[in-house]
C-alpha positions as CSV (number, residue, x, y, z in Angstrom):
1,M,6.3,7.3,5.1
2,P,8.2,10.0,3.1
3,G,6.1,12.7,1.4
4,I,5.1,16.4,1.3
5,A,3.4,18.8,3.7
6,G,2.4,22.4,3.5
7,V,-0.1,25.2,3.6
8,V,-1.3,27.8,1.2
9,T,-2.8,30.8,3.0
10,R,-4.2,34.2,2.5
11,D,-3.5,35.2,6.1
12,R,-0.1,36.8,6.0
13,S,0.2,36.8,9.8
14,V,0.6,33.0,9.7
15,D,4.0,31.7,10.5
16,G,4.0,29.2,7.6
17,R,7.6,28.0,8.0
18,R,6.9,27.0,11.6
19,L,3.7,25.2,10.7
20,V,5.5,23.2,8.0
21,T,8.4,22.4,10.3
22,R,6.0,20.9,12.8
23,M,4.2,19.0,10.1
24,L,7.4,17.5,8.8
25,E,8.5,16.5,12.3
26,S,5.4,14.3,12.6
27,M,6.5,12.5,9.4
28,A,10.2,12.0,10.3
29,H,9.8,8.3,11.2
30,E,13.4,7.2,10.5
31,A,16.7,8.7,11.1
32,F,17.9,8.0,7.6
33,Y,15.3,10.3,6.0
34,V,16.3,13.6,4.3
35,S,14.1,16.7,4.2
36,G,13.8,20.3,3.3
37,I,11.5,23.3,3.1
38,S,10.5,25.5,0.2
39,C,8.6,28.8,0.9
40,A,7.2,31.6,-1.2
41,S,5.9,33.9,1.6
42,E,4.9,36.6,-1.0
43,L,2.4,34.0,-2.4
44,G,1.4,32.7,1.0
45,V,2.9,29.3,0.1
46,Y,4.8,27.1,2.5
47,A,5.8,23.5,1.8
48,G,8.3,20.9,2.8
49,W,9.3,17.4,2.0
50,V,10.7,14.2,3.5
51,A,12.3,11.5,1.3
52,H,14.5,8.5,1.2
53,P,18.1,9.5,0.6
54,N,19.3,9.5,-3.1
55,S,15.7,8.9,-4.2
56,F,13.9,10.6,-7.2
57,A,11.8,12.6,-4.7
58,A,14.9,13.9,-2.8
59,A,16.6,14.9,-6.1
60,T,13.4,16.6,-7.5
61,S,12.7,18.4,-4.2
62,S,16.3,19.6,-3.8
63,A,16.6,21.0,-7.3
64,A,14.8,24.3,-6.6
65,D,16.0,27.6,-8.2
66,E,15.0,31.2,-7.5
67,M,11.8,31.0,-9.6
68,L,10.7,27.3,-9.4
69,A,10.5,24.8,-6.5
70,I,8.9,21.4,-6.4
71,P,8.5,19.6,-3.1
72,F,7.9,16.1,-4.4
73,A,6.8,12.7,-3.2
74,G,7.1,9.4,-5.1
75,E,8.7,8.8,-8.4
76,C,8.3,9.4,-12.2
77,F,9.5,7.1,-14.9
78,Q,9.8,9.1,-18.1
79,E,11.2,7.4,-21.2
80,S,13.4,10.4,-21.8
81,Q,14.3,10.8,-18.1
82,E,13.5,14.5,-18.4
83,S,13.1,16.2,-15.0
84,V,9.7,17.4,-13.8
85,A,10.9,21.0,-13.8
86,S,12.1,20.7,-17.4
87,I,8.8,19.3,-18.6
88,Y,6.9,22.1,-16.8
89,K,9.1,24.7,-18.4
90,R,8.5,23.2,-21.8
91,V,4.8,22.6,-21.8
92,G,3.4,24.4,-18.7
93,D,0.3,22.9,-17.0
94,R,0.2,20.1,-19.5
95,C,3.3,18.6,-17.9
96,F,1.3,16.6,-15.3
97,A,-0.4,14.6,-18.0
98,E,3.0,13.6,-19.3
99,L,4.2,12.3,-16.0
100,N,4.3,8.5,-15.6
101,G,4.5,7.1,-12.1
102,L,3.2,7.3,-8.6
103,F,3.8,10.8,-7.3
104,S,2.4,14.0,-5.7
105,G,3.9,17.4,-5.2
106,L,3.5,21.2,-5.0
107,L,5.0,23.2,-7.9
108,I,5.8,26.7,-6.8
109,D,6.1,29.1,-9.8
110,R,7.3,32.5,-8.5
111,A,7.5,33.9,-12.1
112,S,3.8,33.2,-12.6
113,K,2.9,34.0,-9.0
114,R,1.1,30.7,-8.4
115,A,1.4,27.2,-7.0
116,L,0.0,23.9,-8.3
117,L,-0.8,20.9,-6.1
118,F,-0.9,17.7,-8.1
119,I,-1.2,13.9,-7.7
120,D,-0.7,10.8,-9.9
121,R,-3.6,9.5,-12.0
122,Y,-4.6,6.8,-9.5
123,G,-4.3,8.8,-6.3
124,V,-1.9,6.2,-4.9
125,E,0.8,8.8,-3.6
126,R,-1.8,10.2,-1.2
127,V,-2.5,13.8,-0.4
128,Y,-4.7,14.5,2.6
129,V,-6.3,18.0,2.5
130,H,-8.2,20.3,4.8
131,E,-9.8,23.4,3.5
132,A,-10.1,26.1,6.2
133,R,-11.6,29.6,5.7
134,N,-8.3,31.3,4.7
135,A,-6.0,28.4,4.0
136,V,-5.6,24.9,2.4
137,Y,-3.5,22.5,4.4
138,F,-2.1,19.4,2.6
139,A,0.2,16.5,3.5
140,S,1.1,12.9,2.5
141,E,0.1,11.8,6.0
142,A,-3.0,12.8,7.9
143,K,-1.0,13.1,11.1
144,A,0.8,16.1,9.7
145,L,-2.5,18.0,9.6
146,L,-3.5,16.7,13.0
147,R,-0.3,18.0,14.4
148,V,-1.1,21.6,13.6
149,L,-4.9,21.6,13.5
150,P,-6.2,20.3,16.9
151,E,-9.8,20.7,15.9
152,L,-9.4,17.8,13.4
153,R,-8.3,15.3,16.1
154,A,-11.5,13.3,16.1
155,F,-12.8,10.4,14.1
156,D,-15.2,10.9,11.1
157,D,-18.2,8.6,11.7
158,A,-18.8,8.0,8.0
159,G,-15.1,7.1,7.5
160,V,-15.1,4.8,10.5
161,A,-18.3,3.1,9.2
162,D,-16.6,2.5,5.9
163,Y,-13.6,1.1,7.7
164,L,-15.7,-1.3,9.7
165,T,-17.7,-2.4,6.7
166,Y,-15.1,-2.7,4.0
167,G,-11.7,-2.4,5.7
168,C,-11.0,1.1,4.5
169,P,-12.7,4.5,4.0
170,L,-14.0,5.0,0.5
171,D,-14.6,7.8,-2.0
172,G,-12.1,10.2,-0.6
173,K,-13.1,9.9,3.0
174,T,-10.6,9.3,5.8
175,L,-10.8,8.3,9.5
176,F,-10.5,11.9,10.6
177,R,-13.0,14.7,10.7
178,G,-12.5,17.5,8.1
179,I,-9.7,15.6,6.3
180,R,-10.3,14.3,2.8
181,L,-8.1,12.7,0.1
182,L,-7.2,14.5,-3.1
183,E,-8.8,12.6,-6.0
184,G,-6.5,10.8,-8.5
185,G,-5.5,13.0,-11.5
186,S,-6.2,16.2,-9.5
187,L,-4.6,19.6,-10.2
188,W,-5.4,22.4,-7.8
189,T,-4.0,25.8,-8.9
190,F,-3.5,28.6,-6.3
191,D,-3.4,31.9,-8.0
192,A,-4.1,35.4,-6.6
193,G,-5.8,34.1,-3.5
194,A,-8.1,31.7,-5.3
195,C,-8.0,27.9,-5.7
196,R,-9.1,26.4,-9.0
197,K,-9.8,22.6,-8.8
198,T,-9.4,20.6,-12.0
199,R,-8.4,17.1,-13.2
200,Y,-5.7,16.6,-15.8
201,F,-6.8,12.9,-16.2
202,E,-9.9,10.8,-15.8
203,P,-10.3,7.0,-16.3
204,R,-12.8,7.5,-19.1
205,Q,-9.9,8.6,-21.3
206,W,-8.6,5.0,-21.2
207,E,-12.0,3.4,-21.0
208,E,-12.9,4.7,-24.5
209,Q,-10.1,2.8,-26.2
210,G,-11.1,0.0,-28.6
211,P,-10.3,-3.7,-27.8
212,L,-7.5,-5.6,-29.4
213,T,-7.6,-9.2,-30.6
214,A,-5.9,-11.8,-28.4
215,E,-2.9,-12.0,-30.8
216,Q,-2.6,-8.2,-30.9
217,F,-2.8,-8.0,-27.1
218,D,-0.2,-10.6,-26.6
219,E,2.3,-8.9,-28.9
220,E,1.6,-5.4,-27.5
221,F,1.8,-6.7,-23.9
222,R,5.2,-8.3,-24.5
223,D,6.6,-5.2,-26.1
224,R,5.3,-2.8,-23.5
225,F,6.3,-4.9,-20.5
226,K,9.9,-5.1,-21.9
227,R,9.9,-1.4,-22.4
228,V,8.4,-0.6,-19.0
229,L,10.4,-2.8,-16.7
230,P,13.8,-1.1,-17.2
231,R,12.3,2.2,-16.0
232,C,11.7,0.5,-12.6
233,T,15.4,-0.3,-12.3
234,R,16.9,3.1,-12.9
235,G,18.7,5.0,-10.2
236,A,18.1,2.3,-7.6
237,G,21.7,1.6,-6.5
238,R,21.4,-2.1,-5.6
239,L,17.9,-3.3,-6.4
240,G,16.0,-5.8,-4.3
241,V,13.4,-8.0,-6.0
242,S,10.7,-9.1,-3.6
243,L,10.1,-12.5,-5.1
244,T,7.1,-14.8,-4.7
245,G,5.9,-18.0,-6.4
246,G,3.4,-16.2,-8.6
247,L,3.3,-15.0,-12.1
248,D,3.8,-11.3,-11.6
249,T,7.2,-11.5,-10.1
250,R,8.0,-14.3,-12.6
251,M,7.4,-11.9,-15.5
252,I,9.8,-9.4,-13.8
253,M,12.5,-12.1,-13.4
254,A,12.0,-13.2,-17.1
255,C,12.6,-9.7,-18.4
256,L,14.9,-8.1,-15.9
257,P,17.8,-6.4,-17.7
258,D,21.4,-6.8,-16.9
259,L,22.3,-4.4,-14.0
260,N,25.4,-3.4,-12.1
261,P,25.3,-3.9,-9.2
262,R,23.5,-7.2,-9.7
263,P,20.1,-7.3,-7.9
264,I,19.4,-9.5,-5.0
265,T,16.1,-11.4,-4.6
266,Y,14.4,-12.2,-1.3
267,T,11.1,-13.7,0.0
268,F,9.3,-12.9,3.2
269,C,8.9,-15.9,5.6
270,G,7.5,-16.9,9.0
271,L,9.2,-17.9,12.2
272,T,10.1,-21.4,10.9
273,G,9.9,-23.5,7.8
274,E,9.4,-22.4,4.2
275,T,6.3,-21.7,2.1
276,L,5.9,-22.6,-1.5
277,D,6.6,-18.9,-2.3
278,A,10.1,-19.3,-0.7
279,R,10.9,-22.7,-2.4
280,I,9.7,-21.6,-5.8
281,A,11.4,-18.2,-5.5
282,R,14.7,-19.9,-4.8
283,R,14.3,-22.0,-7.9
284,V,13.4,-19.0,-10.1
285,A,16.3,-16.9,-8.7
286,G,18.7,-19.8,-9.2
287,A,17.6,-20.3,-12.8
288,R,18.5,-16.7,-13.5
289,G,21.7,-16.7,-11.5
290,F,20.6,-14.4,-8.7
291,E,21.4,-14.5,-5.0
292,H,18.3,-15.3,-3.0
293,R,17.6,-14.7,0.7
294,L,14.8,-15.4,3.2
295,V,13.6,-12.4,5.3
296,R,12.0,-13.9,8.4
297,I,9.7,-13.0,11.2
298,G,11.7,-13.3,14.4
299,A,10.7,-14.1,18.0
300,E,11.2,-10.4,19.0
301,F,8.3,-9.5,16.7
302,L,5.9,-11.3,18.9
303,R,7.7,-10.2,22.1
304,E,7.3,-6.5,21.1
305,F,4.1,-6.9,19.1
306,G,2.3,-4.0,20.8
307,S,5.1,-1.6,19.8
308,Y,5.0,-2.8,16.2
309,V,1.2,-2.3,16.1
310,D,1.5,1.2,17.4
311,R,4.3,2.1,15.0
312,T,2.3,0.7,12.1
313,V,-0.9,2.5,13.0
314,Y,1.0,5.7,13.5
315,I,3.0,5.7,10.3
316,T,0.1,4.6,8.1
317,D,-2.6,6.8,9.8
318,G,-4.5,3.7,10.7
319,C,-4.6,2.4,7.1
320,A,-2.7,-0.7,8.3
321,G,-3.1,-2.1,11.8
322,A,-2.7,-5.1,14.0
323,T,-2.7,-7.7,11.3
324,G,-0.4,-5.6,9.2
325,A,2.2,-5.0,11.9
326,H,4.7,-7.3,10.1
327,E,5.1,-5.0,7.1
328,I,7.4,-2.4,8.6
329,Y,9.3,-5.2,10.4
330,L,10.0,-7.2,7.3
331,N,10.6,-4.2,5.0
332,A,13.2,-2.8,7.5
333,Q,15.2,-6.0,7.0
334,A,14.7,-5.8,3.2
335,R,16.2,-2.3,3.3
336,E,19.4,-3.7,4.7
337,L,19.7,-5.9,1.6
338,A,18.7,-3.1,-0.9
339,P,17.1,0.3,-0.4
340,T,14.8,-0.1,-3.5
341,R,12.2,-2.9,-3.5
342,L,10.8,-4.0,-6.9
343,T,7.6,-6.0,-6.5
344,G,4.9,-7.7,-8.5
345,N,2.2,-6.0,-6.5
346,F,-1.0,-5.1,-8.2
347,G,-0.3,-7.2,-11.4
348,S,-3.1,-9.7,-10.6
349,E,-5.6,-6.9,-9.9
350,V,-4.8,-4.8,-13.0
351,L,-4.1,-7.5,-15.5
352,R,-6.3,-10.4,-14.4
353,G,-9.2,-8.9,-12.5
354,V,-8.2,-10.6,-9.2
355,S,-9.8,-8.8,-6.2
356,T,-9.6,-9.1,-2.4
357,F,-12.1,-6.3,-1.9
358,K,-15.2,-7.4,0.0
359,R,-17.3,-6.6,3.0
360,L,-15.7,-7.7,6.3
361,G,-18.8,-9.2,7.6
362,L,-18.0,-8.3,11.2
363,R,-20.3,-9.4,14.1
364,D,-23.2,-7.1,14.5
365,D,-23.5,-7.6,18.3
366,F,-20.2,-5.7,19.1
367,I,-21.3,-2.6,17.3
368,A,-22.9,0.1,19.5
369,A,-26.6,0.4,19.0
370,D,-26.3,4.2,18.4
371,F,-23.8,3.5,15.6
372,K,-25.7,0.8,13.7
373,P,-27.7,3.2,11.5
374,T,-24.4,4.8,10.3
375,M,-23.1,1.3,9.6
376,R,-26.2,0.4,7.6
377,A,-25.8,3.6,5.6
378,A,-22.2,2.6,4.8
379,G,-23.4,-0.8,3.6
380,E,-25.9,0.9,1.3
381,R,-23.4,3.2,-0.3
382,A,-21.2,0.4,-1.6
383,P,-18.4,1.5,-3.9
384,S,-19.6,2.3,-7.4
385,S,-19.2,-0.4,-10.0
386,P,-17.3,1.2,-12.9
387,S,-17.8,0.1,-16.5
388,S,-14.3,-1.5,-16.5
389,P,-12.7,-3.9,-13.9
390,V,-9.4,-2.1,-14.6
391,T,-10.9,1.1,-13.4
392,F,-12.1,-0.6,-10.2
393,A,-8.6,-2.2,-9.7
394,A,-6.4,0.8,-10.4
395,F,-8.6,3.7,-9.3
396,Q,-10.4,2.2,-6.3
397,E,-9.0,-1.1,-4.9
398,V,-5.3,-0.2,-5.1
399,P,-5.5,3.4,-3.7
400,F,-8.1,2.6,-1.0
401,N,-8.2,-1.1,0.0
402,L,-4.5,-2.0,-0.7
403,F,-2.9,1.3,0.4
404,G,-2.0,0.4,4.0
405,T,0.4,-2.4,3.1
406,M,2.1,-0.2,0.6
407,A,2.3,2.8,3.0
408,A,4.0,0.6,5.6
409,A,6.5,-0.7,3.1
410,K,7.3,2.8,1.7
411,S,8.3,4.0,5.2
412,Q,11.3,1.6,4.9
413,V,12.1,1.2,1.2
414,V,11.6,2.9,-2.1
415,F,8.7,0.9,-3.4
416,R,8.4,0.1,-7.1
417,T,6.0,-2.0,-9.3
418,P,5.7,-2.0,-13.1
419,Y,2.0,-2.8,-12.9
420,L,0.9,0.7,-12.3
421,D,2.9,2.1,-15.2
422,N,0.6,4.2,-17.4
423,E,1.5,2.2,-20.5
424,L,0.5,-1.1,-18.9
425,V,-2.6,0.1,-17.2
426,S,-3.9,1.8,-20.4
427,L,-3.2,-1.5,-22.3
428,A,-5.1,-3.6,-19.8
429,Y,-8.3,-1.8,-20.9
430,R,-7.8,-3.2,-24.4
431,A,-7.6,-6.8,-23.3
432,P,-10.2,-8.9,-25.1
433,A,-12.8,-10.7,-23.0
434,A,-11.2,-14.1,-23.8
435,V,-7.9,-13.2,-22.0
436,R,-9.2,-10.7,-19.4
437,T,-8.9,-13.2,-16.5
438,S,-6.4,-15.5,-18.2
439,S,-2.9,-16.4,-17.2
440,G,-2.1,-16.9,-20.9
441,P,-0.4,-13.6,-21.7
442,A,1.8,-13.8,-18.6
443,L,2.8,-17.4,-19.4
444,R,3.6,-16.6,-23.0
445,L,5.7,-13.6,-22.1
446,I,7.7,-15.7,-19.6
447,R,8.2,-18.5,-22.1
448,S,9.4,-16.1,-24.8
449,E,11.9,-14.3,-22.6
450,A,13.1,-17.0,-20.3
451,A,11.8,-20.5,-21.3
452,T,13.2,-22.2,-18.2
453,L,11.1,-20.2,-15.9
454,S,7.8,-21.2,-17.7
455,T,8.3,-24.8,-16.7
456,I,8.5,-24.0,-12.9
457,P,4.9,-24.2,-11.5
458,T,3.6,-21.2,-9.6
459,D,2.5,-21.5,-5.9
460,R,-1.0,-22.2,-7.3
461,G,0.2,-25.0,-9.6
462,V,0.1,-23.0,-12.9
463,S,2.7,-23.5,-15.6
464,F,2.9,-23.3,-19.3
465,E,2.9,-27.0,-19.7
466,A,-0.8,-27.4,-18.9
467,G,-2.9,-30.4,-19.6
468,G,-3.1,-34.0,-18.6
469,A,-4.0,-35.8,-15.3
470,G,-0.8,-34.8,-13.6
471,Y,-1.3,-31.1,-14.2
472,A,-4.9,-31.3,-13.1
473,L,-4.0,-33.1,-9.9
474,R,-1.2,-30.5,-9.1
475,R,-3.7,-27.6,-9.6
476,F,-6.3,-29.3,-7.4
477,M,-3.7,-29.9,-4.6
478,S,-2.4,-26.4,-4.8
479,E,-5.8,-24.8,-4.6
480,A,-7.0,-27.2,-1.9
481,T,-3.9,-26.6,0.3
482,F,-4.2,-22.8,-0.3
483,K,-7.8,-22.8,0.9
484,L,-6.9,-25.0,3.9
485,D,-4.0,-22.8,4.9
486,Y,-6.2,-19.7,4.6
487,V,-8.9,-21.3,6.8
488,H,-6.5,-22.5,9.4
489,K,-4.5,-19.3,9.8
490,E,-7.1,-16.6,9.1
491,D,-10.7,-17.5,8.4
492,M,-11.7,-20.6,10.4
493,P,-15.5,-20.8,10.4
494,R,-17.2,-21.4,13.7
495,G,-18.4,-24.9,12.6
496,L,-14.8,-26.1,12.2
497,L,-13.4,-24.7,15.5
498,P,-14.0,-28.0,17.4
499,F,-11.6,-29.6,14.9
500,D,-9.0,-26.8,15.1
501,R,-6.3,-29.0,16.8
502,A,-6.9,-31.9,14.4
503,I,-6.6,-29.6,11.4
504,G,-3.4,-28.1,12.8
505,R,-1.8,-31.5,12.9
506,L,-1.9,-31.6,9.0
507,E,1.1,-29.3,9.1
508,G,3.2,-32.2,10.2
509,V,2.3,-34.1,6.9
510,G,2.9,-31.1,4.7
511,L,-0.7,-30.1,4.0
512,L,-0.5,-26.9,6.0
513,G,2.0,-24.1,6.0
514,R,2.6,-24.3,2.2
515,H,1.1,-20.9,1.4
516,K,0.5,-18.7,4.5
517,Y,3.2,-17.7,7.0
518,L,1.3,-15.2,9.2
519,P,-1.0,-17.1,11.5
520,Y,-2.6,-14.1,13.2
521,R,-5.6,-16.1,14.2
522,L,-3.4,-18.5,16.1
523,W,-1.1,-15.8,17.5
524,F,-4.1,-13.9,18.9
525,R,-5.2,-17.1,20.7
526,N,-1.8,-18.1,22.0
527,E,1.4,-16.1,21.9
528,L,-0.4,-12.7,21.8
529,A,-3.4,-13.6,24.0
530,D,-2.3,-11.2,26.9
531,Y,-1.7,-8.4,24.5
532,V,-5.1,-8.9,22.8
533,A,-7.0,-9.0,26.1
534,A,-5.3,-5.8,27.3
535,A,-5.7,-3.9,24.0
536,V,-9.4,-4.7,23.8
537,R,-10.0,-3.5,27.4
538,G,-8.4,-0.2,26.3
539,A,-10.8,0.2,23.5
540,R,-14.0,0.1,25.5
541,H,-14.3,3.9,25.6
542,L,-14.8,4.2,21.8
543,P,-18.4,5.1,20.9
544,Y,-18.6,2.6,18.1
545,F,-18.5,-0.5,20.1
546,N,-20.7,-2.3,22.7
547,D,-18.5,-2.4,25.8
548,S,-19.5,-5.9,27.1
549,S,-19.4,-7.4,23.6
550,V,-15.9,-6.0,22.9
551,V,-14.5,-7.7,26.0
552,M,-16.3,-10.9,24.9
553,L,-14.5,-10.8,21.5
554,A,-11.2,-11.4,23.2
555,R,-12.6,-14.1,25.5
556,D,-14.3,-15.9,22.7
557,H,-11.3,-15.9,20.4
558,I,-8.7,-16.8,23.0
559,G,-11.0,-19.5,24.4
560,G,-11.5,-21.0,20.9
561,R,-15.2,-20.5,20.8
562,R,-15.3,-18.1,17.8
563,N,-12.9,-16.8,15.3
564,C,-12.9,-13.0,16.0
565,V,-9.6,-12.0,14.3
566,R,-11.2,-9.5,12.0
567,E,-13.2,-7.9,14.8
568,L,-10.1,-7.8,17.0
569,N,-8.0,-6.2,14.3
570,A,-10.6,-3.5,13.8
571,V,-11.0,-2.7,17.5
572,I,-7.2,-2.7,18.2
573,T,-6.4,-0.6,15.2
574,L,-9.1,2.0,15.8
575,S,-8.2,2.2,19.5
576,A,-4.5,2.7,18.7
577,A,-5.3,5.4,16.0
578,E,-7.5,7.3,18.5
579,R,-4.8,7.1,21.2
580,L,-1.8,8.0,19.0
581,L,-3.2,10.3,16.4
582,C,-5.9,12.2,18.4
583,R,-5.3,12.1,22.2
584,S,-1.4,12.0,22.2
585,M,-0.7,14.4,19.3
586,D,-0.4,17.5,21.6
587,A,2.2,15.7,23.6
588,E,4.1,14.9,20.4
589,V,4.5,11.3,21.6
590,R,5.3,8.8,18.9
591,P,5.9,5.0,19.0
592,P,9.6,4.2,19.6
593,L,11.9,3.5,16.7
594,L,12.3,-0.3,16.8
595,T,15.5,-1.9,15.7
596,V,15.2,-5.4,14.2
597,A,18.0,-7.9,15.0
598,L,18.9,-8.0,11.3
599,S,21.9,-10.3,11.5
600,Q,19.7,-12.9,13.1
601,R,16.8,-12.6,10.6
602,I,18.4,-12.4,7.1
């Protein structure tokens, strides 16, 4: 995905420009990206950037002068629209606390003879770092460090154990030896050969706020959301709204300002049919007078699945894998509709405490005996439980557990969500307990701004007109069919596998296929069985798995004896990461650029 890369070194014999050029080459995933390099050799500072064309990052990174350069990743949404350089010139180091958005960058100040490496409050616009004896290497993608530092091309056992336990490395760890993540709110200052590490923001600054009453929260939430949302629409060209059947995109549609050109809305869909998301999204878009499209998975996705897996693993540094291979495919089509994607992502987590973070519960028998103690240690060092669920959502779940999906999307589109705006996140801390997990504030906002939208039930049956037997039945059916879809397409327990075919027939009467459109469990058994079997055989050399049990994973799953989709995803993803990001990095081999048959899909 677009980002930054560079090195700050005390060794003046280093060819820093060449290093940065090689780092950027590893991040140039698409022909439409733009890039540049900013160097201050007298300070030992060399950095570069890759960005979407006409983006905030491209404009900020390109606006260097003789004394100030800012290779930049991500976006800022200031109320005044003041540039990062202008804020820095006005308030100095305090500028980073004024920035609002998801961003990272290196500010090179030749006048002060120093450089400042910084990242957003949440750590979402990632910066991978490696500290060597005479240099600090940094990049938005781990592969940029692996490209120029061969000694790092090996897995970190603790990071892999976290991945196999929770689905992602935690607490700043990565999959790779000697590479860590910059903590959210960090500011590293390089000055006269020294590196001073500070933080300009910590979550406790928001945790210490006092609560509001329910009425006060409702009023403040409505005012802030209406103020925040227009920031997400600026400078987008034509905006695409990724629309679902849930509340978070409904709030966006209720409050979306008049824009020229007019936004287009779209919903991701499977090979055939329409989910409730698609049907409801069409109704919502129609009620607001917006054009709506379906962006579908096509048959070529399954035909070329191995290439899409490799490309996903490579681009996201293994943060998304086999069961996330559709993200780049779908977002590439979305880009053809609009280069900027506005989503409702993370609204449920930040505002209502919804969480998908949990232990994976992988089978113990396929883990190598020598690695089981490391796995047990990972289970014992579970992520800390912060005093606020908002802190967990914004500062742990989003930047770690949910990062892979976002990274894949950002490789194709400029990705925006209002739900990580500083104003909304800080307000979420002040929600009274009575509304902390309630849909009430969202529903009341929708009704006040676009009353017609409040009467359209969500995909889970929620609407403002609650109450009565009809509403209760609709909610029950929505939840029941959601759970049934989830079990059928993803999480079928062993006890139900003998009834798999019978359950599948419920799709013909409309009880399946209403919610989920990505049946990876079924694909791995049927259309992708040959790929799965071959990919698993190629993973037997990894020291984390029991050779014979790994092969049995594929046999058991394809044969319908067990549901091993999570285990298979982990094995395939780690195998691809080791092959592409460690073994093949010297050869500078990358997965091919895949072209979607866009005219057939949209």
